[in-house]
N, C-alpha and C positions, 0 to 999 in steps of 0.2 A: 377783829383780827385784820390786819392789813397785809397786802401782798403786792410786791413790785416785780416787774419784768424788765430786765436790762440787757443791753448788748446784742439785741437781735430785733429786727423789724417784725412785729407780730400784729395780727388783726384779731380783735376779739370777736368771737362767734356770737352774733346777736340774731339778726334776721336775714342778713345778706347772704347770697349763695356762696359756696366755696367750691374748690376743685373736688372732684370725686376721689374716693379712696382708691388705693392700689388694689387691683383685682387679681384673683388666682395667684395668691402669694403662697410661697412654700415654707415660710418660717419667719421668725423675727425674735428680737431681743432688745431690751432697753438697759443701758447702764449710765452711770453718772459719776462725775468727779467734783470735788469741792473746789470752787474757784477762789472764794474768799469769804471773809466774815467781817461785817461792818454794822455798827449800831445794833448789835444783837441779832442781826439777820444773816442768813446764809445764802450764798450764790452758788448755784450748781450748773455745770455744763452737762446737759442731758443729750445722749445720742440714741436715737432709734435706728436700728438696722433691720431692713426688710429684705428677705431672701426670695428669689424667684428661680425655679429650675429653668434653665435656658430655653427649654421647649415647653414651658408650663403655662401658656396663656398670655394674657395681656401684659403690657410693659408696666414697670413701676411708674406711678404717676408723679407729677411735678410738685405735689404738696400733699400733706396729710394733716390729721388733727390729733393732738395729744392733749389729754385732760389730767388734772390733778384732783385727787379725792382725799378726804380725811381717812386715815387707815382704820380707825375704830368705828366711826359713825357712818362712813361711806358718803358723807356730805360732799357735793361737788364744789370745788374751790374755783377752778378756772378752766376754760376751753381755749386752746391755742392752735392757730393754723401755722404749720411749720413748712417752709419750702424745702425742696430736695436740695441738699448741699452738694452731693457728688454721687457717682455710681462707679462700681468696679465689677469687673468680671473675674470670677475665680474658676479656673479651668485646669483639668488634669487628664492627660491621655497616657495610659499605661503602655510601656514598651517591654514589659516582662514577658520573655518567651514562654514562660510556664503558665500563662493565663490564656485561655481561649475565649474568643468573642469579647475582649475587654471593651466596656462602654466608655464613652467620654463623660466624665463627671464635671458638671458645669453649673455654677450659680451666678446670677446677676444680683449684686448687693447694692441696695440704695441706702445712703446715709442721710439722716435728718438730724441736724445739730442745732441746738439753741441754748441760751443761758436763761436761767430763771432765778429770781431772788425770793426766798420764802422766810417768813418769821418762824422761830422755833415753835414746835407743836408738841404737846404732851404725848400724843398718840403717833405722830409721824404722818407720812403721806404715802399714797399709792399713785404712781405715774402709769397711765394707761393709754394704749392706742389699739384701734380695731381695724380690721379689714373685713369686707363682706364675703369674699370668696376665697376659700383655700383651693389648692389643686384637687380635682375630682378623682374618684375611683381609688380611694385609700383602703388598703387591704386590712388594716387592723381596726377598722370601724364596722359598725353594723351594716349589713346589706340594705340598700334602698334608703340611705340616710338623706340623699339629696344634697343640695348645696349647703356648705357649712362656712361660717365665718371664723375669724380667729381674733383672740384678744391677747396682747402682749403687755406685761406689767413689770414694774420694778418697785421696791419698797425703800422709803427714806425713814430711818428710825426716828422716834421721838424722845423727849427728855425722860419719859418713863423707862426707857432702855438704858439710861445712864445720863448724867449731866452733859457729857460731851458727845452723846450719840448723834445728834443732828449734824455734827461736823464730820460726816461719814463720807467715805468714798466707796461706792458699791463694788462688789466683786464683778470682775469682767471676764467673760469667757474668752480663752485664748487658744483653744484646741483647733486642730486642722480640720476644716470642713471637707476637704477634698480626699475622701476615703472611698476606695473601690470596694463595693459590697457584692460578692458573688453568692448566689443562692446555694445553701447547703455547705458553705465553707466557713472556716474559722476566720474571725476578724477582730480587730481592736479599733475603737473609735474614741478619740479623746474629747471630752467635754471639760477639760481642765480649765481652771480659772486662776486669777491672781487678785490680790487685794492690797491696795496701797497702804491700808491701815495695819496690816499684819494680823488681821483677824484669822482665826482658825476657820477653814472652809470645810463644809460637810456636803456631800453630793447625794442626790436621790432622784429616782424617777418620780415625776408628779404629773397630775392630769393636765393635758392640753386644754386650753380654754376655748369655748365657742363664743360667738356673740350672743347677747341676751335676746330672748324672743321679742319680736317687734322692732328691734333696732335696725337702722339702715345707714351705716356709716358711709355707704357709697352715694348717698343722696342728701348732702348738706346736714347730716346729723353727727354730733360728736359721740365719742364712746359712751355707752351706757354705764351706769354706776355699778360698783361691786355689790354683792358677790357675783362671780361668774360661773356659769355652768360648764361642766366638762363636756368634751365631744363624746359622742356615743360609741365607746369602744365595743368591739364584738369580734366574731369569728374566732373565739378562744383567746383573744388578747385583752389585756387590761392596762390601765395607766402605769401599774408597777411592773408589767411585763410587756412593754410595747413591741418587742421583737420576739416574743415567745419565751417559753420557760428555759430555753437553752442560752439565753443572753442575760447578763446582769451588769450592774454598775458597781464599781469600787467606790465606797463611801468616802475614802480618803483621797484618792487620786482623780476621781471623775472619769476613769477609763471604763468604757463599755466594751465588753468582750464576750465571746461565746461563738455560737453557730448561727448563721443568718437563716431567716425563714425563706419561704418560696418567693419567686420574683414578684415585684410590685412596689407600690409606694407606701411608706409607713411613717406615721407621726411619732417622733421622739420628743418628749418634753422633760428637761432636766432642771431641777432647782438646786441652787447653791445657797445653803444656810450659812450666814455670817455669824460665827459664835465668838462672843466676847465676854470674858468673865464667866464662862461656863453656861451662858444663856444665848439663845438665838435673838439677835437684835433686828435682823432683816433677812429677807429671802429674795433672790433674783432668779429669773427663769429664762431659759432659752428653749424655743419651740421650733423644731426643724422637721421638714418632711424629706426623707431620704429615699433613694431609689435602689432596690435590690434587683439585679439583673440575672439572666440565666448564663452568665459567664461561668467558667469553671477554672479552678486553680489546681494544678497538679501538686497535690500535697498528701501527706500521710495524716489523716484526721480521724480520731477516734473519740468516743465519749470519755470523760475523765474517769468514770467508774462504770463497769458492767455489774449489775446486781442480778445474781441468780438466787433469789430468795423465796420464790414460790415453790410449787410442788414439782416443777420440772427440773431435770438435771442436765439439759443440753442448751447450748448457746450457738447462734450463728453470728459470725463476725463479718463486718463489711466496712470498707473505707467510706467515710462520709463524703469524700471528694470523688466525683464521678467524671473527672476530666478524661477526655480521650487521649491526652498526652501520657497517661499512665500505661506503661507497656509490661510491667512485671510487678509481682507481689511476692513478698517473703514474710510469712507469719511465723512467730516463735512464741509459744506459750510456756512460761516457766513457773515452777512451783515456788514456795517460800524459800527453799534452799538454793534457788537459782538454777535448777536443772531443767532442761527442755523436756516437756511432757508431750508436746505436739508441735509439728511444723507443717507448713503447707505453702504451695505456690498458687493456690486457687484464689480468684478474686473475692469469693464469699465462702470461706470454709466453715464447717460446723464441727463441734467437738462435744462429746458426752463425758462428763466428769464422773470419775469413779470414786472420788473422795471429796470431802469438804475442805475448805481452807481459803487462803488468799493466794491468788495467782497474778501474774503479770503477762499481759499480751503485748508483744512488740510487733510493729509493722514497719517494713522497709519497702519503699517503692523505687523503681528505676535505679536499683543499686548499680553503681559505677557507670551511670548514664546521665544524660542531661535531665534536669528537673528531678534529681533524686531527693528523697526526704525520708524521715523516720519519726516515729512517735511511739508512745506506750500508754497503756491504760491498766488500771487495777481491775481485777476480777474477783468479786466476793461470791463464794459458793457456799451458801448456808440455806438450803431449801427448807420450806416449811414455815416461813414467816408470813403471818396473815393478820392484818389489823382487823379489829372487830370491837363493837361496843353495844350496850343496850341503854335505853333511856326509860325512866319511869317518871310519870307525872306529865300533865298536859295543861294544867290550869295556869292562867296568866298571873294569878295572885301569888303562886308558890314557885319556888325554884324547881327546875327539872334536874333530877339526879341521873348522872351518867356513870356507867360502870364499864370499865375496861374488860373486854372478853377476848383480847388478842391471844393468838397461839403462836408458838415458835418451838423449834426443835433444838436450836443451838443458841447459847448465850442467854442473855436476859435483856429486858427492855430498859434502856437508859434515858430515853427522851420520849415524852408524849407532847402532842400539841393538838388541842381541840379548837376548831373554829365553829362557833355556835350558829353562824348564819344570820346574825343580827347586825343591822347597819350600825356602824360606829367603830371605834378603835379599842373598845374594852370588851370585845366578845370572844376572847381567846383564853385558854388555860393550858398550863404545862404540867398538870398533875394527872395521875392515873384515873381517879374517880372524882371528877369535879361536879359542882352544881352550878346552875346558871339561872338567873331570874330574867325572863324575857320582858321586854317593854311593849311589845305589840303582838297581836294575834296573827295567825296565818301559818302557812307551811314554811318551815325553816330547814334549810339544807345544812346538816351538821357534818363537818369533815374531821376525821381523826387521822393524825399522822404519828407513826411510831418509828423509832430508831433503836437498833439493838447494839449490844456490846460488840457484835461481830461486824458492825457497819451496815447491816441490812436495813432497808427502809420499806415501809408499806403504808398505803393510804386507803381509806374507805370513806364513802359518803352515804348518809342515810337521811331521809326526809321525815321530820316529825311535825305534827300539827299542834299549835298552841291555840287554846280556846279560852274565851272569857269564862267558860264554865267547864268543870271536869267532865270527861267523857265517861258515861255510865258503861259503855261497852256492851249494850244489849246485842245478842247474836241474832235476834229477829224482832221486827216491830209489830207483826201480826201473824197469826197462825190459825189453824183449823183443827178441831178435835171432835171426836165422837163423844156424845153425852155419857157413854159408858167408861170413858178413859180418864186417866190422870196425866197432867202435863207438867214437866219441869221447866220453870222459867229460868233463862240463862243470861247472866250479866258477866262481863269479862274483867272489869277493873277492880283492884283491891280497894277496900274501904268499908264504910258503914252504910247499911241498907235498911230501908223500911218500906214494905209493900202493903198496899191497901187497894180495895176493901179486903180486910183480913179474913172475912168469912169464906169458907171453902178453900183456905190456903193452909198448907203445912209449913211451919218455920218461916213466917212472913218477915222476920228480921235478919234473914241470911241472904247471901248473894244469889242463891239458886233455890228458891222455895218450890214446892209442888202445889199445883192447882187442880181442882176437880169441879169446875163450875157446872151448874145445871143449865145455864143459858149463856148466850153471848155476853162477855164481860170485858171491860177495859181495866187492866190492872196498872196502877201507878206505882212508881218507885222513887223514893227520896234517897239521894246518894250524897255522901259527904266524904271529902278527901282533904285532910289537913287544912280545914278551914274553908274550903271551896265547896259550894253546894250546887246540886242540879236535880232536876226532876225529869223523868222520862216515863214512857208508858208502853204497854203491849196490849194489843187487842186480840182476845181469844174468841174466835167464832165457834159456836157450839152447834152441831147438827145431830139429828137422830137418824139420818139416812144418807145415802150416797146417790147423787144424780149421775146417771151414766147413759149416754146415747152412743151407739156404735153405728158404723156405716152399714149399708145394706149388703145382701149377698151379691156376688159378682162372678164374672167369668173372665179368665185371663189366658194368655198363651202359655203353653207348657214350658217350664223352665224360666219364666220371667219372674221379676220381683215386684212386690206390691206393698204399699203402705197401708196398714190396717188402722184406720182413723177412728178416734173416739173423742167425744166431748164430755167432760166430767169435772167435778170439783174434788176428785179424789186426790189423796196425797201419795198413794202407791198403787202399782199395777202388777198383775201377774198373768202372763199369757201361757196357754198350753195348746198343743204339745210344745214344751219349752225347748226341746232339742232342735227345733227348726229355727229358733231365733238367736241372733247374736246378742240381743239385749231384750230378754223376756220381761224386763221391768219397765220398759218405756211405755209412755201413754199411747203413742202411735208408731209402733216399730215397723221396720222393713223386713220382709220375709221372701225367700225364693221358694217357689212351689213347683214340684214335678208331677204331682198328682192331686186330684180333688181332695180338699181337706176341710174339716169343720174346726174352726178356731174358737176357743173360749177365753174371755178376758174377765178377770175379777178385779174390780176397783175398790179400794178401801180407804177409809179414814179411821185409823185405829181399829176398834172393834166393829165399826159399821162398814158394810160392804154391799156391792151389787155385782151381778154377773150378766154377761151377754154372750151370744154366739154369732159368728160370721161364717157363712159357708162360701168357700171359694172353689169354683169349678175350673178345671184346667182343660184346654183344648189344644191338641197338637198343632204345631205350625204347619202350613202347607209346604210342599216340597217342589224344588225346581232343580233341573240339571241342564245347564246351557250348552253342554258338549265340551269337547276338547279344544284347546287352543290350536291355531293353525297358522301356516305361513303361505302367502300367495304371491304370485308375480304381479308386477305393476300392470294395471289396466285389466286384470282378470277378476272373475267373480269368486266368491266363497259361499258355501252353503252352510247355514247354521241349522242344527237339528236339536231342538229342545225336547225335554221330557218333564212332565209336571204331575203332581198330585194336588188337585185343587179344582176350583170352579171357574177361575178366569186368570188371564195372564196378560202381560204387556212387555214387548221388547222395547228397549231404548239404547241408543238414539234411533229415531225413526226416519230422519231426513235422508240418510244415505242408503236406504234399503228398500226392497220391494216385498210384497206379501207380508206386511207388518202384522196382520192378524192371524198369521199361521205360525205353528210351532216350527215348521221348516221354512227358513227364509233364505233368499238369495240377496247377498249384499255386494256392493262394489265400492269398497273404501279406497281412498287415495293415499292414505298413510295409516300408521298404527292406530287401531280403534279397539276400544273395549265395549262389548255389547252386553247389556244387563237384561236378564230375564226375571221379571217379578211375577210371582204367582199369588193369588188371593183365594180366600175360602169364605164360606158363609156359615161355618159351624160354630162361630163364636170367637175365634182368634182374629182380632181386628188388624193385625200387622201382616204385611207381605213377607214372603221368603224370597231372598235375592240370590241369584247365582250369575256368574259372568263368564264370558269367553273372550279371548283376545285374538284379533286377526292382525298379524304382522305383515306389512306390505314391503316387499323387497324393492330396492331402488331400480328404476327403469334401466334396462340394458340399452346402451347407445352404441350401436354397431357402426363402424366406419371402415369401408373397403379401401379407401385412398382416393386420390383425385384421378380423373381421366388422364390417360397417358398414351404413348405410342411406342411401337417397337418395330425393329427391322427383322425380317425373317431370319431364323437360325441364330438370332442374338438372344441371350438370356434377359428376362425381365423379372425383376424382384417385386413381388406383390407383398404388401404389409397391411394387415387388418388389425384393428384395436377394438376394445370395448368389453371383453369378457374373458372367460377361461377356456371355452371350447369353440372351435371354428370348423365350418364345413363349406367348401367352395363348390360352385356349380357354374358351368359344366366342369367336369374334372379333367377333360382332355387337355393335353399339352402341359399339365401341371406336374411338378415334381412330387407333390403330396397335397391332396385336396383337403386333408384333415388338420392342417396346422395353420397358424396365423400368417406365416410368411413363406409361402411356396414360391418356386421359381418357374416361370412360364417360358418355353422355347417354341415359337411358332414355326412349323416346317415350311419348306418352299412351296408345297402344293396347296397351301392355304392362303387365299388372297382376300378373305373377308375379315372385316373388323369383328372383334369378339367382345361381348359384354359378360364379365364375370360377376356373379353374386356370391355373397358370403353370409351364412347364418351364424351369428355370434351368440353364445349362451353363457350363463353364469353357473356357479356351483349348484344352484337349486334347479337348474333346467330352464330358467326363464331366458327368452331369446329375442333377437331383433335381427333384421337383414339390412344389407347395404350392397351397392354395386358400383362398378366403374367400367368405362368403355376403353378398350385397348384398340387403337388404330394400328393396322398392320401395313407396313411399307415393304414392297418387294424391291428393295434397294439396299445399298450399303448404309451404315450409320452416318447420319449427317444432319444438317440443319437447313431449313427452308425459310428464306426471308423474302418478302415481296420486293419487287424492284421499284414500287412507288406506293404512296398512300396519300389520302386527301383529308386532312383534319379540318373540315369546313363545317362541322356541326350538322351534317345531313344524315348522320346515323350510319353511314357506310364507309368502311375502310378508314376509320378515324385514328387508329392507333397502330404503330409499327411494332409487331411482336414476332419473335422467331417461333417456328414449329420444329421440334426436334424429333428424331427417330433413332432408336437404338443407342441413345446416349444417356449418361447419368453424371452426377457430380458437376453440374454446370458451374464454372468459375465466374463467368461474366458474359453479358451481352452489352456492348457499348456502342454509342453513336458519336461521331465527331463531325464538326463543320469543316469548311474548306481551309480554315486557318489553323486547324489542328486542335481546336478547343473541344473538350469533351462536353457534349450537351446532354448525355443520358448514360446511366450505368446501373445494372441490376444483375443479381444472381437468380432472380425469380423470373422464369420464362413465361409465367402467366401475366407478368406486368410489362407493358410496352411504353414506347415514347409517344407523347401526344403532340409533338411538334412545337413545344414551347421551351424557353429557357427561363427559369425562375418566374414562370407564369406569363412570360412575354411571347406571343406567337411569332414564329420564325417565318421569313418570306420564302417564296418558291425558290427551290434550289436543290443542289445535289449534296448528299451527306454520305460519309463512309461509316459502315458498321463493321464490328469485329466480334467474333464469338469464340469462346474457348470452353471445352468440356472434356470428359472421358467417356469411352464407350463401356459396355458391360463387361468387357474383358480387361478393363483398366488401361487401355491404350489411349493416349492423348489425342484430342481432335481439335483442330484450329481451322477457322474459316473467316473470310471477310468478303465484303462486296460494297456495292454502291446502291443507294436508294434515292429516289427523287421525291421531294415534298412538293405537292401541287396544292395551290390555294384556289 
């Protein structure tokens, strides 16, 4: 067979290196058109389109490799290096005001075009191209799949598909790729195609192809030969449901529609079957990775049908769109007659149905507002529908018989669908009680789906095991009996049985014979089920006595529980007194004991038994009383007084206390502390008894009498103390009230000495602290005293210019000005003075003017000014 390549500059791939393949590609497709026919050969223009999400990794490379294979034998025909013809950016930015967080949808598309001339082939050809890396982190694939490649193919039909089939133009996808996909919202995505030959097009989801193991198209290797493996779908997604069960494809139009899954990247692969004369002559595929984002669409969105077909009779309704732009909801549930039976304005209302039937739920959002929308959904209320089936047979040689055991209260079953869990396309049935012959052993997950005349649907899955031999179904493989007893051997599967050795067996040709061996014997059983045979066995151990060893006598604390332990080959146990046990038939039961008791155990194997006795002595716990909880003032001690009944004791913690070996302890905690008194005994109870006492430490009282001050005789002086609830001033003379926080002091004329007042401040618990202040007494009128000079020369003397006030309050300011009238200092705090600088710069020797303004204790304004000399 000869092959010619025309109208394009091509390099045959032999041993010379090539450009690497495009990496991190988001999708691709191949289509072709018939250019001409000459000398019995066909020339095709082939176009490979590679898609890359605009933020999806490396750029599309400048060349790639396309290979041609025989469609039936997978024989490699030719490998062709194709240069990049052109690139195009597809971009869409939504301006819809009813979409929040709309993403930018953007693909870079690379076009690789070339012509190729091929002789007619009986089987036709496969055109193939591969890339080594897809976009990573794909949601509908198995976790941890690692880097995946991609294979894109197109099919050229052969003469076996019809005499003129090679003169074919492939179907070409023409749908819009710029589709906005918001998670949890309804969508439609067109994979529509066109066909120049007028063939009927049929659309379906199909597996996206991986690269073959060991292939490396990114390093000078052409595409591997077919067949190609599917990518590893997972996370509940499959090739036929790449966006989940709520999205499907229209086989006639190629429109994908439904509800989008959670945010992420998803592979969608769609195949177009070209049907000519009622037969598929070729299939073309498009593989694309789409991005679903967390944008939201303000829409009324409900499932097509609500099914209330199980045992419940209540439903909760919710809008599938969670857009924050939705501000109002109006729900209207109508019966079959069109009458409202329920209305609500809640976002997620619930309703309990009083009667069966078909209902319609209507939802209106944002009525008479921006982004208004409405929808409706059918509600089928026929509770009690439950799918169920049974399976008989497990032998690989014979069919497994399935029996429908579904139950329903309303209507009748109209459709059954069984998926028998066997790989392949012929493992389904739509009859009620089918049979299926499995082709392989192993666990098979069988799915049954039913649909009723009322529209209800129900699904169930069960796992069955297919074996190369039938299961005998023995309920035990070995057992133990007394030589005085008779044992019934138990098999579970229906069929024909033969047990041997037959001696000492009653009814050896039945499913469940009785055995009475005199010694240990292995019984074999031959089992036959519809032409399948198996052999199994049961070992019957025969004893003439029971071995029983019990734990020794012991002592425990009164009220504790203990495990009474035994070692035995017995099959059953009986403890007494039984009333003390929650399970008197256990081999080693737990028991709670309040008084010394003798326990007896009888261990048996049928008629053989043995008994033992265990004496358990109880000793009371020691006793401790740590005393009552107490509260103390900060910095004071507490006395703990404990009482015990026992032989030794221990206080803890021990780091913050004294006399730790005494029941009476003096502690000095700094904050809340729990002290534990543990008492021990030597009478047999090994556990201590614990009691605790808490000492709460009140916060420290912080008394403040105020800053030192001055007063003029016969002028009122307001004292103000803080820090507690109670106050006591001393001395009390000249004070309006010595028991309040803010007494007024008036110093008479005949007192010329300064006075120091102290105040004791206490809290509600009586904890206290003291503070004092000095009151300088001036035998003059209210005024201010300012030095006439100061020397800020860092000798520690007379460094700062500060006013001294007497009989004044509410100081408005003390200010200093230089001879040009510039203010060099200003303050309302008389404790703060001027240090002879302006913005940190020392001022030279000279005269400055000061001004002072305040009010005396009668509220009368006081103003003064003067001159001060700064000396350096």
